[in-house]
MARPA-514515 format. One record per residue (C-alpha): x, y, z. Coordinates in steps of 0.001 Angstrom, whole numbers, plus 500000, padded with zeros to 6 digits. Example, Ala and Ser with C-alpha at 12.3 -4.5 7.8 and 13.67 -1.06 7.14 Angstrom:
// residues 2
512300495500507800/513670498940507140/
//
This chain:
// residues 534
551143493711559779/552562495869562582/554514498953561556/555266501049564636/553842504582564553/552289504007561108/548511503771560785/545751503843558186/542659506020558600/539701506654556318/537511509732555952/534595509924553503/536056507214551313/539545508778551323/542269506493552747/545220508209554480/548501506866555778/549707508611558941/553258508379560217/555250509454563229/559083509624563276/560570506506564982/564323505908564825/563938502401566247/561614501333563405/562999499119560713/563108500752557278/559756500617555509/559405499458551905/556548499733549461/555556496076549865/555039496476553579/552864499568553088/550745497767550504/550374494817552888/549204497211555596/546697498778553210/545423495334552215/544700494562555866/542766497786556260/540772497876553053/539941495248550461/541614495235547123/538693497106545593/540089500458546681/541931502455544091/545553502806545217/547649505837544369/551008504353543366/552902507631543393/551486508563546825/552531505159548197/556071505721546902/556119509147548552/554801507647551801/557749505173551822/560154508092551643/558295509967554384/558281506920556686/562013506410556286/563224509975556423/560705512602557380/561453514106560842/557923515315561565/554468513654561619/552666513421558263/549464512206556634/549164511398552941/546236510082550901/547242506743549401/543902505232548268/540227505970547689/536973504074547670/534473504659544824/530816503754544986/529152502451541813/528114505330539537/524828505171537587/524261507273534468/520868507471532748/520473508407529097/517062509098527533/516556509104523736/515468512341522082/512020510936521387/511649509825525036/510911506263523915/514024504520525266/516089504921528417/519525503365528913/521757503062531963/525490502755532274/526976501613535596/530591502247536502/531597499418538828/532246500104542496/535897500204543580/535882499286547237/532637501199547697/528914500462547514/527736498363544612/524650499458542698/521368498073543998/517915497946542434/516936500776544729/519855502875543492/518816502285539868/515174503152540571/516287506338542338/518510507300539391/515697506631536919/513227508636538987/515606511578539213/516053511447535437/512275511420534938/511887507815533786/508482506679535026/507182504106532537/508249500942530769/510991499947533228/512353496463532626/512723494731536016/514708491855534539/517213494243532975/517612496020536336/518335492779538186/520795491675535529/522645495011535684/522924494722539460/524197491153539211/526843492207536685/527927495157538817/528678497218535720/527134497768532295/527234500119529335/524224501580527495/521872498868528707/518252499379527668/516367499703530930/513021501209529884/511034501281526653/507950503323525838/505042502018523825/504117503462520449/500475504284519878/498595501722517812/496398503546515356/492883502320514923/491894500046512049/489672501433509324/486233499953508958/486208497002506567/483616494805504956/483587491019505005/481720489355502160/479647486404503318/478730485235499799/481696483498498093/480939484475494475/479542487980494663/479695489870491377/481882492974491590/480917496146489752/484215497809490711/487064495639489340/490544496238490753/493480497375488609/496959496036489421/500318497835489164/500544496901485467/497254498574484664/495484495241484152/492167494270485663/492227491057487644/489996488866485508/488372485814487042/485995483693485056/482635483189486731/480123480427486203/476405480632486808/474752483604488459/474888483290492243/471385483612493647/470507484462497237/467148484438498917/465525486910501277/467030486850504759/470418485466503724/473467487238505237/475410489142502575/478096491164504288/479400491992507728/480751495430508535/483641495571510957/483574499063512488/486669501172512810/488619500876516054/489845503762518177/493363502388518570/495497502226521708/497463505216523060/501186504924523671/503407506262526453/506946507577526568/509374506470529254/508702509830530903/505043508855531176/503700511217528502/500658509804526689/500913509466522884/497549509786521205/496497507071518739/494841507965515454/491364506450515269/490493504368512238/488339505846509485/484814504629509908/482601503873506934/478940502948507091/477131500682504702/476193502460501491/472777504059501632/469756502802499683/471102499365498854/468612497746496494/467454494372497764/469383494522501045/469209496161504458/470788495955507905/469577493181510151/467142494443512799/469151492887515629/472643493561514242/473307496903512505/476643495594511199/475089492665509313/473673493181505833/470976490719504741/469030490213501523/465450491422501331/464652489676498061/465744486783495897/468317487726493288/471965488107492362/474310489620494983/476415492401493510/479358493984495340/479468497761495274/481429500274497315/480343499947500914/477910497100500530/476119494467498501/472898494934496615/470635492180495346/469549492511491748/466450490703490581/467171487799488229/464984487078485224/465204483541483870/464014482712480386/464304479542478328/465290481302475095/465115484782473614/463184484517470366/459987485792468763/457927483941471352/459640485573474333/460087488960472698/462877491373473469/464054491538477077/464420494848478938/465043494192482612/466250496085485685/468477493386487116/470254490348485717/469003488063482960/469702484340482717/468953482732479357/468927478931479489/469094478570475698/470033480809472746/469486484407471763/468411484321468119/468833486842465306/466933490093465560/466320489827469327/467560492212471989/468420491643475633/468995494721477767/469788494375481470/471036496771484133/472976493859485675/474598490789484124/473467488719481169/474191484993481238/473477482917478129/473788479117478390/473612478675474626/474707480851471679/474050484385470546/473038484026466894/472770487555465550/471152489115468619/471963492315470498/473031492201474148/473549495259476352/474495494869480020/475285497256482838/477400494486484365/479033491478482678/478002489311479731/478860485615479923/478046483301477015/478666479572477282/478559479086473506/479641481247470595/478673484631469197/477978484690465444/476015486228462584/476678489951463098/475639489907466751/476381493013468793/477463492854472434/478122495755474796/478850495490478513/480052497972481106/481940495103482716/483587491990481288/482464489855478353/483328486214477883/482311483739475172/483516480436473741/484156481771470208/483183484705468011/482785485164464278/481718488230462344/480435490160465370/480937493414467235/481894493144470913/482664496027473255/483669495371476881/484188497917479614/486895495915481361/487991492540479962/486986490689476804/487766486962476986/487264484575474070/488016480979474997/488796479776471464/488645481471468054/487849485071467091/487430485556463355/486544488701461378/485268490496464481/485430494035465776/486636493565469341/487042496470471751/487955496506475443/488842499406477682/491433497234479403/492431493890477905/491478491258475325/492327487646476183/491929484967473518/492626481265473838/492576480673477563/490913477287477021/492766476385473836/496265477892474062/497672475733471295/495202476424468475/493136479472469448/493543482296466971/492674485926466244/492072486213462518/490969489223460480/488894492087461764/490221494310464530/491055494085468217/491506497264470248/492418497326473925/493909499816476337/496617497678477968/496852494157476558/495921491841473713/496945488238474381/496436485436471840/498217482157470966/498059482539467153/497787485984465619/496727486357461990/496571483808459185/498258483485455813/494850482573454351/492979485621455677/492901489363455187/494842491793457350/494332491418461109/494424494769462898/495507494992466541/495649498252468451/496727498838472061/497614501869474131/494576503876473098/491317504465474906/488601506339473097/486792507223476300/489994508464477925/490853510591474904/487318511976474781/487573512932478453/490936514563477790/489602516582474862/486587517730476877/488848518624479797/491140520716477614/488099522628476339/486879523174479909/490316524379481046/490404526923478223/486983528244479263/488021528425482939/491181530315482030/489174532734479944/486804533302482883/489706533999485242/491309536441482798/487988538276482322/487592538650486094/491162539928486365/490468542600483754/487258543551485527/489142543952488825/491625546325487178/488802548390485660/486970548648488992/490158549664490799/490831552385488204/487301553728488736/487801553512492555/484971550969492971/482007553367493364/479517550503493958/481665548459496325/481833545459493973/485563544783494264/485456542237497157/482842540102495413/484708540199492118/487966539264493855/486235536368495609/484813535197492268/488262535346490681/489782533415493581/487136530717493180/487778530625489418/491514530118490091/490749527212492437/488453525557489886/491058526060487182/493741524535489420/491581521469490092/491064521000486362/494805521273485718/495424518598488362/492828516378486681/494575516977483359/497928515880484787/496300512705486090/494768511932482698/498086512600480994/499724510123483361/497104507518482431/497625508199478732/501404507930479153/500978504701481110/498999503285478187/502201503404476140/503381500408478186/500640498322476576/501626494969475044/500573492455472433/501474488982473680/501620486087471214/501749482622472740/502629480580469655/503248482588466476/502315485459464175/501214484433460710/500019486344457654/499457490088457490/499059491931460795/498879495687461313/499808496791464835/499493500171466476/500646501377469871/498921504706470398/500042506807467425/502907504465466539/502110501812463932/503920498991462182/503019496400459552/503946492752460136/504421490827456925/506503487887458087/506160485173460659/507260485667464251/507580483075467017/506055483450470452/506933486697472179/505812490185473087/505334493276470939/505600496630472720/506599500238472148/510272500850472860/510288503883475213/513677505143474046/513328504760470292/509515505175470137/509299502334467660/507667498944468036/509914496224469434/509596492448469601/511020490343472447/511047486601471856/510637483916474511/514408484044475192/514263487787475893/516039488820472687/514692492166471486/514377493415467915/513281496896466845/510773496907464003/510951499634461391/
//
């Protein structure tokens, strides 16, 4: 468009309209000025509407030359934002208005000026350029350090006995029934150690290295009986003798296994460092003592069994037999016997007139849930007694006690006595310090006495922490339960810690427990309906 004596000029992105007075020129309107601007600059420029209106007036009436800014070009503007932790960088691009669009080079320059050196996403850059504008687009991401993995041990024998049973969140030991003793021979692989890893460092978008925490390494346990590291592979544990593999912390040891046909007068009593496998019975008057497990394929008829590990009896236990194991004990049935298990006591069928004790749980009737029964005698466990039928109308009182642990209470009593002695020692040292200070410490003993008192305070504090832990365990024992799968019959006396109740009527299947609010025994049936027992 030709408008005499009117021109458009641009300086540093600023667009000016210049005019000279011309009486012969037709009047100028806003549309004609906008058309002139459109010929000079593309529509991307930002027009100043009020300036254009003023320019129309100047063109039509101003007697002297003039110049007025009527538009402006804007290049794309790039803003970089970095998160406070330097792990993420974002860009925002304000679109160009008649000016230069953002290029990949522009973005890289902006990132470099902001200090972003690592983790730049090329695809995100190209996409932002293609779009011409964006808001808070993630353009760079740092990498977090990956801490190393602790050393761990892979068992290569599928049925290794475990001397350290695991306790779940309910305080119950995960009980798994085992069959025959697993036997390995010399040279067999037992366990592989997977060493700790160092981890991988991370980096922020600014390029700062983030240190990874190395995993905690743990070697095989020292002096593993019957096992050692392979000569060509220090992370492989192999057996050095024939015997039973036993899992311990940090390794597997191989206990010797003694096999006998039967324990009777002909064989004599058995005292063995390892595990004992009896293919027949253990008869009355005979004793079997083993540092490992004892496995009896027949019955225990009045004998005495003591094991440092588990006791597993395929048949029954009768005739005033006595069993004691640091681990679990399992048998088919029991009558008139004393059984004490360190972890779990499992009777597959009937238990009648027995004294049963377990430091964790007593399980009766796993193989006969419909008819298995606990009748007469007593059953004492820390966390759980589970039985299909409890008591009998034709028998004497059956006593069941949960929530108490004689060993735990003995430890608590001994600890309280020790704490009292430690407190007395600390108080005596405090008095001695005061006496020495009054006498102005002529022999220079004060620093040593103060150090002794400080040590006594630390020991006392450790004992108090141990006491709190024991108290928590004792309190947790109050969540113990008696679970009845079918019914309660006859006379049953129950106790939950120091809280006791007498059952003299029948109950259906359900759970007996101590109500935490009322501190009385409650019964919840299979439908979840709860009744408080007086």
